[in-house]
Each structure stands twice: as structure tokens, then as C-alpha cells.
N, C-alpha and C positions, 0 to 999 in steps of 0.2 A: 401465546407464542411470541418469542422475542428474537430480534435480529441484532447482530453486531456488524456494522459497516466499518471495515478496517481501514478504509482509505477514502477520504473526501477532502474537498478544498473549499470549505466555507469561508476561507480567507480570500477567495477569488472575488474580483470586482463584479462578476456577474450576479453576486448575491448582495450587493450593496444596498439595493432598494427594499429587500424583504428578508434579510438574513435571519432576524429573530423570529419572524413568523414561520419561516421554513423549518428552522430548528425545533420550534415548539411543536409544529404539526408532525414532524418526523417522529418525535418521541411519542406523541399521542397515538400514532399509527403503528407502534410496535418496534421501532428501531430504538432500543433503549440504551444502547451504547454505540459511540462511533468516535473515530479519530479525525482530527483536522491536521492535515499534513503540509509542512512547509517545503518550499523548493528553492528559496533563497533566504537571505538574512531577514529581510523585512517580513516576508510571509511566515517565516518561522516565529518571529516575535508576535505576529498577529495570531498564529495558531495557539500560542501559549496564553495570550490574552483571552481568546474565546474559550479555551479549555478551563481557565480559572473562573469563568462566569457560570459554568454549568457543571453540576456534579457528575453527569453522565458522559461528558466529553473529555477526550484526552488529546494531547498534542504529540506530534512527531516533528522533529526539527532537523533540517539539513539543507545542503546546497546541491541541487540537481546538476546532472552533467550539462544541461542546457543553460545553466546560470553560473558556471564557473567564471570567476573574474579575479577578485583580490583574495589571495590565499590567507591573508590576515583575518578574513571574515570567519574562517574555520575556528579560530580561537573564540570568537564571539558565539558561534554555535555551541561550542563546548560550555561556555558560561551560562547561556540561557537554558541549556538542556539539563542543568542541575535541578531545575524546578521539578517538584514531585508529580506534576501532571504530565510531564514528558515521559512517554513510555518507550520511545525508540528514536534512533537517528535515521533520518531519511527525508525526502527520498533522495538517495545517492546512487551512483553507478556510472554507466557509460551509455552514450547515445551517438552512434555513428550515422544515423539517418539524418538528423538535423545539422550535426556538426562533425565534419570530417577533418577540419584543419587544426583542431586543438586537442588531438587525442592524448598527447603527453600531459596536458593540463588536466584533462578529465581523469586520467589515471591517478595523478598526484592528489587531486581532491578526494577521489574515492578512497585511496589508501589512508590518507590523513583522517578521514571521517570514520573509517573502520577503527583506527586507533582511538578516536574519541569515544566511540561506542564501547570499546573494551575498557577504557578508563572509567567510564560511568556505569559499566556492567549492564548495558542495554543492548537489545537486538538491533539489527539494521533493516531498513526497508529499501529494496533495490529496484531501481528503474534501469532496464536494459533494452536497447533497441538496435538491431543489426550489429550487435557487439557481443554475441554469445561467447565466442572463444576467449576473448580478452577478459570478459567478466568472470568466467569460470577460472581462468588462470590466476587472476588476482585473488580470488577467494581461496584457491588452493595454496597460494603462497603467502597469504596473510590471514592467520587464524582469526575467526570471528567467534569470540567466547560464547556469546549467547545466540549464535546463528541469526536467524531472521526470516524475512519474507521476500519472495519475488512478487512484487506488486503488479497487478494487471498483467500477469505472466504471459509472455508471448507463447503462442500455441506451437512450440518447437519441441519436438520429441527429445532431442539430445539435451536441450537445456533442462527440461523437466527431469530427465534421467540423472544428469549431473547434479542438479540442485538438490534432489532428494538424497542422493548419495552423500552430499555434504551436510545433510541434516536440516535443510531449509524447508519452510512451509511455502505452499503455492497458493496465491490469491487470484481468484478468477473474477473478472469484471464483465461488463456488457458484451464484449466481442464474442464470448462463448454462445451468446444467444443469436448472433447475426446469421442470417440465412446463408451467407457466403463463407462461413467458418467451417470448411469441409472436414477438418480433423478435430473439431472441438470434442466430440464424443470420445474419440480414442484417447485424447490427452486427459480428459477428465477421468477416464477409467484407469489411467496410469498412476493417479495420485491416491494413496491410501486415505481413508476418511480422517485419520488423526493428523493429516498434513494439509487439509483443505481449509481455506478461508474464502470469504466472499467480500466484495467491495463494489462501490459504484464509481470511484474516481470522479465524483461530482465536481464541477458541473459538466464534465465531459462524458463521452461514450455511453449515452443512454441506451439501455438494452431494448430489444424487442419486447413489447410492442410500442415502446416510447421513443424509439430511435429517431434522432433528428431534433429532439427537444432538449431543453436545459435539464440536465440530470440532477436528481437529489437522492438522498439516502432512502427514501420510501421505495425506490425502484430496486433495492437490493434483493427484494423477494423474488424478482424475476430470475436473477442468477441462481438463487437457491432452488427455484422450481426446475431450472434446467439441470442442475446437478442431481436433484431428486429423481427426475425422469431417467437420466442416464444410468444412475446407480441403482434404480429400482427401489427407491426409498420413499417414505412419506415426507412431505414438506416439513412437518414438525420435527422429524428426525434430523434433517439437514440443518434446520435453524438451530437446534440445540447443539449439534456436533460442532458447527462452525463457531457458535457463540462461545462454547467451552474452549475450543482451540485458541480463539482470540484472547480469552482471559489468561490462558496458559502462557502463550508466547509473550504477551505484554506484562505478565506477572501482576495482574489486577486481582485484588482480593474480593 
């Protein structure tokens, strides 16, 4: 049984002391493919560096809504994303929870990075928080040729509905396992199997029963177990379905 963790941050400083050991152990325990995701220019460069060191790791490059600053950095994202280990542009999007004062800048960065994804013929990976309406409006008004993924997708029924209508995949992370996620089962059931992905968002959002600890890709199995339970499937089925879905969206042979 193999797993594909579609969103991790091994470029985060929380892994500085044992990054190589964790990556090696993750692979040995069955997570045989995963992505390292950038959120600003430096972390995107590091994602590419890590991906180029390991055959089974891929990079995702972008500037997140919480890191918008110099618009000229978007051109650099374009240049580093030409690397053949870069499988998507992200994480990009809107976040009105942490940043309410720079909404126009967030929108500008989002749209410009959609353009980059289209030029490079790659999907996008979306971060959205308390910005559902604006996120969907931008996607409706700016075609994304290869669609993409709503990462760590908020458990918002309308967002799921609209995202699926636009052809996007839905990636579930640790929050679907939390005891206070009251509508997790309903939202999981809204997503067809061919549109589901799993992720850890390491080192953040460790799932039950590891909640409160530093997260890593080995915990992706707990998200798969939750989906299997809700969908009435075997864990092996969910592992294979989500693995194949990831290969398809990222166009990995």
C-alpha cells in the first residue's frame, strides 16, 4: 500500500534538524510520493532544491496570500517553475483571516500566478481562508487551463460545490479528523472519489490521534482512514484512488 501526500512543507525551519531522516523514514513507511510546497520565493527555491535531491519528491512553487510583497517576485516564480520537478503553481489564493488590509494585492498576485500556471501548462494549488466568494469569482473570471487543487480545503459546503463545478480537486488534511469538525463527514461525501486527494500540510495540522505534535507525511494515512470510514471503503482502496488522482492532476508518469 502506497500513499501520495500532495501537500507538505519540508522547506519549513521546523525540519531543519532532521529533514533528511524524516524524508527517508516517510518513504520507508509507505509514503512513496509527496510534494514540497512553496509559499514565498525563498521557500519555493528550497522546494525545488529538495525535489531535485529525491526521485520521489516533487515541488510546487508560488507566493501565498500571506506572503504577497514585491510583485516582481512573481516573474522569478515563473522562471524557477520551468524546472521539470515543479508540478504545480502554489500555494496561491486569498486569505482574509490573517490579512484584511491588502485584499487588492492578494487578488493581483493570485491572478498573475494563474497566468503563470497557464503559460507553463501546470495546475494551481489554492489556499483560501474566509475568502470563498472572492476566490470563486476570480476562478470564474480567469480561466485556469489545467484546473488544480483546493488544498486543505475548508469544510464549506458552498466552496466544495463551486470548486467541483469548476473542475477542481479537493484535498483533505488533518482537520477532517478533528473531533470538532462537525460537518466533515457531509463534506467528504460531497466529493466524488475521482476528485479526492489527501495531504498533511506538514508540519502543521497534525490529524487525530497525533493532534498537537509536529506533523509529517507518515500521518497522511489517518486522513485516508477517515475518508475510508465515511465512504465505506477499505483503506487500501482510498490509498490507491488518491494516489492515482495525484498522479493524474500533477501529470506524473
